[in-house]
C-alpha positions as CSV (number, residue, x, y, z in Angstrom):
1,M,0.0,0.0,0.0
2,G,2.9,2.3,0.5
3,N,3.3,5.3,2.8
4,R,0.1,7.2,2.8
5,L,0.4,9.3,5.9
6,T,3.9,10.8,5.8
7,K,2.8,13.9,7.7
8,I,-0.1,13.9,10.2
9,Y,-0.9,17.6,10.2
10,T,-1.7,19.3,6.9
11,R,-3.0,22.7,8.1
12,T,-5.8,22.4,5.5
13,G,-8.5,22.2,8.2
14,D,-7.4,25.2,10.2
15,K,-10.3,27.3,9.0
16,G,-13.0,24.8,9.8
17,S,-13.2,22.8,6.6
18,T,-12.1,19.2,5.8
19,G,-11.6,17.1,2.7
20,L,-13.9,14.2,2.0
21,G,-12.6,11.1,0.4
22,D,-13.6,12.3,-3.1
23,G,-11.5,15.5,-2.6
24,T,-14.4,17.9,-2.1
25,R,-14.2,20.2,0.9
26,V,-17.0,20.7,3.5
27,Q,-17.4,22.3,6.8
28,K,-16.2,20.1,9.7
29,D,-19.7,20.4,11.3
30,S,-21.5,19.2,8.2
31,L,-24.0,16.3,8.5
32,R,-21.6,14.0,6.6
33,V,-18.6,14.7,8.8
34,T,-20.8,14.4,11.9
35,A,-22.0,11.0,10.6
36,Y,-18.6,9.5,9.9
37,G,-17.1,11.2,13.0
38,T,-19.8,9.6,15.2
39,T,-19.1,6.2,13.5
40,D,-15.4,6.7,14.3
41,E,-16.3,7.5,18.0
42,L,-18.3,4.3,18.1
43,N,-15.4,2.3,16.8
44,S,-13.1,3.8,19.4
45,V,-15.5,2.9,22.3
46,I,-15.7,-0.6,20.9
47,G,-11.9,-0.6,21.1
48,M,-12.2,0.3,24.8
49,V,-14.4,-2.8,25.3
50,L,-11.8,-4.9,23.6
51,A,-9.1,-3.5,25.9
52,I,-10.8,-5.4,28.7
53,E,-10.9,-9.2,29.0
54,V,-13.9,-10.4,27.2
55,P,-14.9,-13.9,25.9
56,E,-13.1,-14.9,22.8
57,R,-16.4,-15.1,20.8
58,V,-17.2,-11.5,21.7
59,R,-13.7,-10.4,20.9
60,L,-13.9,-12.0,17.4
61,V,-17.4,-10.4,16.7
62,L,-16.4,-7.0,17.9
63,T,-13.1,-7.0,16.0
64,E,-15.1,-7.8,12.8
65,V,-17.5,-5.0,13.7
66,Q,-14.6,-2.6,14.0
67,H,-13.6,-3.5,10.4
68,H,-17.2,-3.0,9.2
69,L,-17.4,0.4,11.0
70,F,-14.2,1.5,9.3
71,D,-15.7,0.5,6.0
72,L,-18.9,2.4,6.9
73,G,-16.8,5.5,7.8
74,G,-15.3,5.3,4.3
75,E,-18.7,4.9,2.8
76,L,-19.9,8.0,4.6
77,C,-16.7,10.0,3.8
78,I,-16.8,9.3,0.1
79,P,-20.1,10.3,-1.5
80,G,-21.5,7.6,-3.8
81,H,-19.2,4.9,-2.3
82,V,-20.8,1.6,-1.2
83,A,-19.0,-0.7,1.3
84,L,-21.7,-2.4,3.4
85,T,-24.1,-4.8,1.8
86,E,-27.0,-7.0,2.9
87,Q,-24.5,-9.6,3.8
88,H,-23.1,-7.4,6.5
89,V,-26.5,-7.0,8.1
90,S,-27.2,-10.8,7.8
91,W,-23.9,-11.5,9.5
92,L,-24.9,-9.2,12.4
93,E,-28.2,-10.9,12.7
94,R,-26.6,-14.3,12.9
95,Q,-24.2,-13.1,15.6
96,L,-27.0,-11.5,17.5
97,D,-29.1,-14.7,17.4
98,A,-26.2,-16.9,18.4
99,L,-25.2,-14.7,21.3
100,N,-28.8,-14.2,22.5
101,D,-29.6,-18.0,22.5
102,D,-27.9,-18.6,25.9
103,L,-29.3,-15.6,27.6
104,P,-32.4,-15.7,29.9
105,A,-35.6,-14.1,28.5
106,L,-35.7,-10.4,29.2
107,K,-38.7,-9.3,31.3
108,D,-37.5,-5.9,32.4
109,F,-35.5,-3.0,31.1
110,I,-31.8,-3.1,32.0
111,L,-29.9,-0.1,33.4
112,P,-26.4,0.5,32.0
113,G,-23.8,-1.3,34.1
114,G,-23.1,-4.9,35.0
115,G,-19.3,-4.7,35.1
116,P,-16.6,-2.6,33.4
117,A,-16.8,-4.2,30.0
118,A,-20.6,-4.3,30.0
119,A,-20.8,-0.7,31.1
120,I,-18.5,0.4,28.3
121,C,-20.5,-1.7,25.8
122,H,-23.6,0.1,26.9
123,L,-21.8,3.4,26.1
124,A,-21.0,2.0,22.7
125,R,-24.7,1.0,22.2
126,T,-25.8,4.5,22.9
127,I,-23.2,6.0,20.6
128,C,-24.4,3.6,17.9
129,R,-27.9,4.9,18.3
130,R,-26.6,8.5,17.9
131,A,-24.6,7.4,14.8
132,E,-27.8,6.0,13.4
133,R,-29.6,9.3,14.0
134,C,-26.8,11.2,12.4
135,V,-26.9,9.0,9.3
136,I,-30.7,9.3,9.1
137,S,-30.2,13.1,9.2
138,L,-27.6,13.0,6.4
139,G,-29.9,10.7,4.4
140,A,-32.7,13.3,4.6
141,E,-30.3,15.7,2.8
142,E,-28.3,13.5,0.5
143,E,-28.6,10.1,-1.1
144,L,-26.9,7.4,0.9
145,P,-26.3,3.6,0.4
146,P,-29.4,1.8,1.9
147,Q,-27.5,-0.5,4.3
148,A,-25.9,2.3,6.4
149,V,-28.9,2.9,8.6
150,V,-30.0,-0.8,8.7
151,Y,-26.5,-1.8,9.7
152,L,-26.3,0.7,12.6
153,N,-29.8,-0.3,13.8
154,R,-28.9,-4.0,13.9
155,L,-25.5,-3.2,15.4
156,S,-27.1,-1.4,18.4
157,D,-29.3,-4.5,19.0
158,L,-26.1,-6.7,18.8
159,L,-24.3,-4.4,21.3
160,F,-27.2,-4.7,23.7
161,V,-27.0,-8.5,23.6
162,I,-23.2,-8.3,24.0
163,C,-23.8,-6.0,27.1
164,R,-25.9,-8.8,28.6
165,V,-23.2,-11.4,27.8
166,L,-20.5,-9.3,29.3
167,A,-22.4,-8.6,32.5
168,R,-22.4,-12.3,33.1
169,H,-18.8,-12.8,32.0
170,D,-17.6,-10.0,34.4
171,G,-19.2,-12.0,37.3
172,G,-21.7,-9.2,37.7
173,S,-25.4,-9.2,37.0
174,E,-27.7,-7.0,35.1
175,V,-29.2,-4.1,36.9
176,L,-32.9,-4.2,36.3
177,W,-35.0,-1.0,36.2
178,Q,-37.6,-1.0,38.9
179,S,-40.7,0.9,37.7
180,N,-42.5,0.4,41.0
181,R,-39.7,1.4,43.4
182,P,-40.7,3.6,46.3
183,P,-40.1,7.4,45.9
184,L,-36.7,8.6,46.9
185,D,-36.7,10.4,50.3
186,A,-34.0,13.0,49.8
187,A,-34.0,13.9,53.5
188,A,-33.2,10.3,54.5
189,G,-29.5,10.8,53.6
């Protein structure tokens, strides 16, 4: 591939614009930059999950997801470029089903937490939802490949299931939301 990044700073973005993959320049706060930037943020937080001990199956799945997210970032950075296909979404669904098979049925909402890896994965899940909203906003303004939103939607579901797997792996448990808990007495200290 050769040396592509010989100099990290270019000074071309010092006035608030950045170059897309096709060479066009846009403002750094454009919908497109926000969409691929949030996707990059998601990828980074998944890297934080992987920096903690996780089951090998989860490690393999999340590492593949990181590659997909890098592809998606390229798709969002280069107008007209398509990287994700229906096969990527089907792969996510297969992983989701396989990981969910061994989990108990869910009867209540779960609060974020359950151990360090699970808590960080919950953060990744919420960033994934934000990335999905960013891509939807971009899609309202510009034509996008059809799988971008579907992929992020399915990925957030997969991350939720992985949160549940990690809560058990960490030796912790899921924290269930209690809708009928007594009111908090602030004076009771």
